[in-house]
LUMBA-250257 format. One record per residue: residue in one letter; residue number from 1; x, y, z of N, C-alpha, C in turn; chain. Coordinates in nm, 4 decimals, decimal comma, padded with zeros to 6 digits. Last residue first. Layout:
{A; NUM; {X; Y; Z}; {X; Y; Z}; {X; Y; Z}; A} ...
end
This chain:
{L; 97; {01,7391; -00,9119; 03,3138}; {01,7919; -00,9775; 03,1950}; {01,8438; -01,1143; 03,2330}; A} {S; 96; {01,6804; -00,8222; 03,5658}; {01,5712; -00,8729; 03,4834}; {01,6210; -00,9470; 03,3615}; A} {T; 95; {01,9169; -00,7240; 03,6710}; {01,8604; -00,8451; 03,7314}; {01,7479; -00,9032; 03,6489}; A} {Y; 94; {01,9592; -00,4990; 03,5088}; {02,0561; -00,6068; 03,5097}; {01,9986; -00,7341; 03,5674}; A} {I; 93; {01,7391; -00,3415; 03,5725}; {01,7603; -00,3839; 03,4342}; {01,8549; -00,5032; 03,4310}; A} {Q; 92; {01,7533; -00,2562; 03,8302}; {01,6701; -00,3720; 03,8020}; {01,6856; -00,4219; 03,6594}; A} {S; 91; {01,8942; -00,0218; 03,8389}; {01,9650; -00,1436; 03,8790}; {01,8835; -00,2686; 03,8506}; A} {A; 90; {01,7062; 00,1751; 03,7789}; {01,8017; 00,1343; 03,6764}; {01,8758; 00,0061; 03,7120}; A} {D; 89; {01,3704; 00,1276; 03,8709}; {01,5057; 00,1550; 03,9155}; {01,6044; 00,0988; 03,8123}; A} {M; 88; {01,0924; 00,2573; 03,6928}; {01,1773; 00,1441; 03,7270}; {01,3162; 00,1902; 03,7681}; A} {E; 87; {00,9472; 00,4680; 03,5976}; {00,9611; 00,4568; 03,7426}; {01,0501; 00,3414; 03,7865}; A} {K; 86; {00,9188; 00,4481; 03,3258}; {01,0200; 00,5399; 03,3778}; {01,0435; 00,5228; 03,5274}; A} {G; 85; {00,8811; 00,1087; 03,1975}; {00,8365; 00,2377; 03,2471}; {00,9497; 00,3195; 03,3065}; A} {Q; 84; {00,9083; -00,1285; 03,0673}; {00,9180; -00,1291; 03,2123}; {00,8734; 00,0034; 03,2727}; A} {L; 83; {00,8969; -00,0635; 02,7974}; {00,7868; -00,1405; 02,8550}; {00,7899; -00,1401; 03,0071}; A} {I; 82; {01,1436; 00,0693; 02,7678}; {01,0186; 00,1416; 02,7468}; {00,9015; 00,0681; 02,8111}; A} {I; 81; {01,3219; -00,1414; 02,8158}; {01,3215; -00,0247; 02,9040}; {01,1919; 00,0526; 02,8907}; A} {F; 80; {01,2588; -00,3104; 02,5980}; {01,2457; -00,3576; 02,7358}; {01,2372; -00,2408; 02,8334}; A} {R; 79; {01,3269; -00,1486; 02,3820}; {01,1880; -00,1910; 02,3996}; {01,1635; -00,2364; 02,5434}; A} {S; 78; {01,6033; -00,1340; 02,4244}; {01,5217; -00,0124; 02,4235}; {01,3755; -00,0465; 02,4485}; A} {L; 77; {01,6728; -00,4040; 02,3955}; {01,6925; -00,3362; 02,5237}; {01,6102; -00,2079; 02,5333}; A} {A; 76; {01,6062; -00,4368; 02,1246}; {01,5384; -00,5173; 02,2269}; {01,5538; -00,4539; 02,3650}; A} {T; 75; {01,7864; -00,2602; 02,0048}; {01,6428; -00,2354; 01,9925}; {01,5655; -00,3140; 02,0980}; A} {I; 74; {02,0265; -00,3879; 02,0730}; {02,0014; -00,2500; 02,1169}; {01,8524; -00,2185; 02,1108}; A} {A; 73; {01,9937; -00,6372; 01,9437}; {02,0095; -00,6300; 02,0892}; {01,9792; -00,4902; 02,1422}; A} {I; 72; {01,9799; -00,5587; 01,6753}; {01,8676; -00,6302; 01,7365}; {01,8749; -00,6203; 01,8881}; A} {L; 71; {02,2333; -00,4472; 01,6441}; {02,1145; -00,3640; 01,6260}; {01,9918; -00,4289; 01,6895}; A} {L; 70; {02,3869; -00,6817; 01,6850}; {02,3986; -00,5683; 01,7768}; {02,2791; -00,4735; 01,7655}; A} {P; 69; {02,3155; -00,8408; 01,4655}; {02,2770; -00,8832; 01,6004}; {02,2895; -00,7712; 01,7043}; A} {L; 68; {02,4293; -00,6592; 01,2632}; {02,2867; -00,6916; 01,2700}; {02,2453; -00,7452; 01,4076}; A} {T; 67; {02,7108; -00,6457; 01,3142}; {02,6257; -00,5272; 01,3265}; {02,4776; -00,5614; 01,3385}; A} {I; 66; {02,8606; -00,8711; 01,2631}; {02,8239; -00,8447; 01,4025}; {02,7238; -00,7296; 01,4147}; A} {S; 65; {02,7440; -01,0568; 00,9792}; {02,8330; -00,9602; 01,0420}; {02,7797; -00,9285; 01,1821}; A} {I; 64; {02,7154; -01,3922; 00,8965}; {02,6474; -01,2772; 00,9543}; {02,7524; -01,1841; 01,0138}; A} {S; 63; {02,7058; -01,6005; 00,6024}; {02,7718; -01,5504; 00,7232}; {02,6965; -01,4268; 00,7701}; A} {Q; 62; {02,5979; -01,6562; 00,3582}; {02,6310; -01,7696; 00,4454}; {02,7147; -01,7283; 00,5659}; A} {E; 61; {02,4972; -01,4596; 00,1910}; {02,6418; -01,4636; 00,2143}; {02,6883; -01,5823; 00,2967}; A} {D; 60; {02,2154; -01,5023; 00,1630}; {02,2989; -01,4586; 00,0510}; {02,4467; -01,4878; 00,0714}; A} {W; 59; {02,1294; -01,5839; 00,4167}; {02,0947; -01,6644; 00,2997}; {02,1863; -01,6311; 00,1811}; A} {F; 58; {02,2206; -01,3732; 00,5755}; {02,2792; -01,5066; 00,5942}; {02,2502; -01,5960; 00,4738}; A} {V; 57; {02,0585; -01,1668; 00,4751}; {02,2040; -01,1578; 00,4639}; {02,2684; -01,2950; 00,4801}; A} {R; 56; {01,8018; -01,2645; 00,5427}; {01,8386; -01,2381; 00,4032}; {01,9895; -01,2351; 00,3845}; A} {V; 55; {01,8203; -01,2758; 00,8230}; {01,7948; -01,3985; 00,7472}; {01,8378; -01,3798; 00,6021}; A} {M; 54; {01,8558; -01,0049; 00,8769}; {01,9622; -01,0982; 00,9129}; {01,9448; -01,2309; 00,8385}; A} {A; 53; {01,6102; -00,9061; 00,7930}; {01,7326; -00,8629; 00,7249}; {01,8480; -00,9585; 00,7537}; A} {L; 52; {01,4449; -01,0300; 00,9820}; {01,4286; -01,0612; 00,8401}; {01,5528; -01,0202; 00,7606}; A} {V; 51; {01,5421; -00,8994; 01,2088}; {01,5563; -01,0450; 01,1986}; {01,5423; -01,0878; 01,0534}; A} {E; 50; {01,4637; -00,6384; 01,1495}; {01,6064; -00,6699; 01,1609}; {01,6315; -00,8204; 01,1529}; A} {L; 49; {01,1864; -00,6686; 01,1582}; {01,2514; -00,6255; 01,0348}; {01,4005; -00,6593; 01,0366}; A} {Y; 48; {01,1493; -00,7322; 01,4270}; {01,1143; -00,8294; 01,3239}; {01,1829; -00,7960; 01,1919}; A} {L; 47; {01,2302; -00,4875; 01,5371}; {01,3030; -00,6105; 01,5688}; {01,2756; -00,7178; 01,4635}; A} {F; 46; {01,0312; -00,3226; 01,4359}; {01,1683; -00,3002; 01,3933}; {01,2546; -00,4226; 01,4230}; A} {M; 45; {00,8165; -00,4229; 01,5793}; {00,8159; -00,4386; 01,4338}; {00,9570; -00,4170; 01,3769}; A} {L; 44; {00,8993; -00,3364; 01,8306}; {00,8863; -00,4798; 01,8048}; {00,8852; -00,5069; 01,6551}; A} {L; 43; {00,8817; -00,0618; 01,7949}; {01,0133; -00,1215; 01,8206}; {01,0109; -00,2722; 01,7970}; A} {L; 42; {00,6039; -00,0415; 01,7633}; {00,6937; -00,0032; 01,6539}; {00,8326; -00,0619; 01,6713}; A} {D; 41; {00,5192; -00,1232; 02,0169}; {00,4786; -00,1972; 01,8970}; {00,5708; -00,1670; 01,7805}; A} {A; 40; {00,6293; 00,0780; 02,1740}; {00,6735; -00,0602; 02,1941}; {00,6363; -00,1471; 02,0750}; A} {L; 39; {00,4791; 00,2937; 02,0900}; {00,6220; 00,2909; 02,0591}; {00,6779; 00,1498; 02,0757}; A} {T; 38; {00,1629; 00,1704; 01,9638}; {00,2492; 00,2303; 02,0641}; {00,3949; 00,2244; 02,0177}; A} {V; 37; {-00,1352; 00,2073; 01,8155}; {00,0028; 00,1738; 01,7832}; {00,0906; 00,2465; 01,8831}; A} {T; 36; {-00,4657; 00,0779; 01,8268}; {-00,3607; 00,1640; 01,8793}; {-00,2251; 00,1134; 01,8312}; A} {Q; 35; {-00,6665; -00,1075; 01,7840}; {-00,6776; 00,0245; 01,7231}; {-00,5818; 00,1257; 01,7861}; A} {N; 34; {-00,6667; -00,3698; 01,8483}; {-00,6617; -00,2740; 01,9591}; {-00,6817; -00,1304; 01,9127}; A} {M; 33; {-00,6692; -00,4804; 01,5882}; {-00,7776; -00,5130; 01,6822}; {-00,7823; -00,4129; 01,7982}; A} {F; 32; {-00,4292; -00,3763; 01,4845}; {-00,5566; -00,3447; 01,4204}; {-00,6740; -00,3685; 01,5155}; A} {M; 31; {-00,2459; -00,4910; 01,6548}; {-00,2549; -00,3461; 01,6475}; {-00,3866; -00,3025; 01,5845}; A} {N; 30; {-00,2946; -00,7625; 01,5943}; {-00,3176; -00,7114; 01,7300}; {-00,3299; -00,5592; 01,7308}; A} {R; 29; {-00,2139; -00,7683; 01,3234}; {-00,3521; -00,8003; 01,3604}; {-00,3867; -00,7468; 01,4992}; A} {I; 28; {00,0553; -00,7140; 01,3574}; {-00,0272; -00,6194; 01,2814}; {-00,1745; -00,6428; 01,3136}; A} {E; 27; {00,1231; -00,9480; 01,4965}; {00,1399; -00,8175; 01,5603}; {00,0565; -00,7104; 01,4887}; A} {L; 26; {00,0744; -01,1433; 01,3029}; {-00,0008; -01,1446; 01,4289}; {00,0073; -01,0101; 01,5004}; A} {L; 25; {00,2647; -01,0688; 01,1097}; {00,1216; -01,0670; 01,0774}; {00,0350; -01,0664; 01,2035}; A} {V; 24; {00,4997; -01,1130; 01,2567}; {00,4679; -00,9789; 01,2055}; {00,3189; -00,9688; 01,1755}; A} {A; 23; {00,4827; -01,3899; 01,2987}; {00,4806; -01,2988; 01,4135}; {00,4473; -01,1562; 01,3710}; A} {L; 22; {00,5078; -01,4797; 01,0334}; {00,3854; -01,5079; 01,1096}; {00,3725; -01,4138; 01,2295}; A} {V; 21; {00,7689; -01,3968; 00,9839}; {00,6602; -01,3407; 00,9040}; {00,5262; -01,3630; 00,9753}; A} {T; 20; {00,8987; -01,5603; 01,1727}; {00,9079; -01,4146; 01,1825}; {00,7957; -01,3482; 01,1041}; A} {C; 19; {00,8424; -01,8182; 01,0783}; {00,7963; -01,7777; 01,2122}; {00,7985; -01,6255; 01,2288}; A} {I; 18; {00,9733; -01,8095; 00,8279}; {00,8285; -01,8324; 00,8360}; {00,7737; -01,7853; 00,9703}; A} {L; 17; {01,2425; -01,7686; 00,9132}; {01,1759; -01,6756; 00,8219}; {01,0239; -01,6884; 00,8319}; A} {I; 16; {01,2896; -01,9972; 01,0660}; {01,2978; -01,8655; 01,1289}; {01,2247; -01,7621; 01,0442}; A} {V; 15; {01,2652; -02,1881; 00,8612}; {01,1732; -02,1917; 00,9757}; {01,1722; -02,0565; 01,0468}; A} {A; 14; {01,4827; -02,1146; 00,7021}; {01,3474; -02,1064; 00,6468}; {01,2426; -02,1084; 00,7586}; A} {L; 13; {01,6851; -02,1767; 00,8817}; {01,6695; -02,0395; 00,8355}; {01,5308; -02,0185; 00,7766}; A} {L; 12; {01,6597; -02,4510; 00,8939}; {01,6320; -02,3718; 01,0147}; {01,6129; -02,2242; 00,9792}; A} {I; 11; {01,7368; -02,5064; 00,6296}; {01,6043; -02,5456; 00,6781}; {01,5666; -02,4632; 00,8005}; A} {L; 10; {01,9993; -02,4099; 00,6298}; {01,9013; -02,3504; 00,5408}; {01,7587; -02,3855; 00,5815}; A} {Q; 9; {02,1193; -02,5823; 00,8221}; {02,1175; -02,4369; 00,8412}; {02,0101; -02,3712; 00,7550}; A} {I; 8; {02,0860; -02,8263; 00,6899}; {02,0188; -02,8038; 00,8187}; {02,0100; -02,6543; 00,8488}; A} {N; 7; {02,2558; -02,7806; 00,4717}; {02,1132; -02,8026; 00,4508}; {02,0323; -02,7821; 00,5788}; A} {K; 6; {02,5014; -02,7612; 00,6069}; {02,4518; -02,6477; 00,5288}; {02,3021; -02,6614; 00,5038}; A} {V; 5; {02,5212; -03,0191; 00,7133}; {02,5153; -02,9039; 00,8033}; {02,4601; -02,7818; 00,7309}; A} {L; 4; {02,5373; -03,1624; 00,4716}; {02,4305; -03,1895; 00,5682}; {02,4119; -03,0710; 00,6625}; A} {D; 3; {02,7730; -03,0700; 00,3575}; {02,6455; -03,0427; 00,2906}; {02,5277; -03,0641; 00,3843}; A} {K; 2; {02,9577; -03,1735; 00,5406}; {02,9492; -03,0296; 00,5224}; {02,8160; -02,9903; 00,4570}; A} {M; 1; {02,9256; -03,4465; 00,5025}; {02,8927; -03,3890; 00,6321}; {02,8711; -03,2375; 00,6208}; A} 
end
């Protein structure tokens, strides 16, 4: 049973890795097609990088420290705030999440 769960974890980890790499390639393609790179694009690329790092760490150690998911969450919140604009009321952040 333990081996089955471990194999399922590794399969799902491989799926996450493939999907993340595909998302990075699509994002680079979109930036190339639009011929612009915004701060939101860079933060999204950083999110992808952190997900790839988390996959690598989990593959090597079979566990994840709390710092990587926290970095992903902080970057995602930063990107969300930037995309909403400066005119957004701060109380709307809580209702949008």
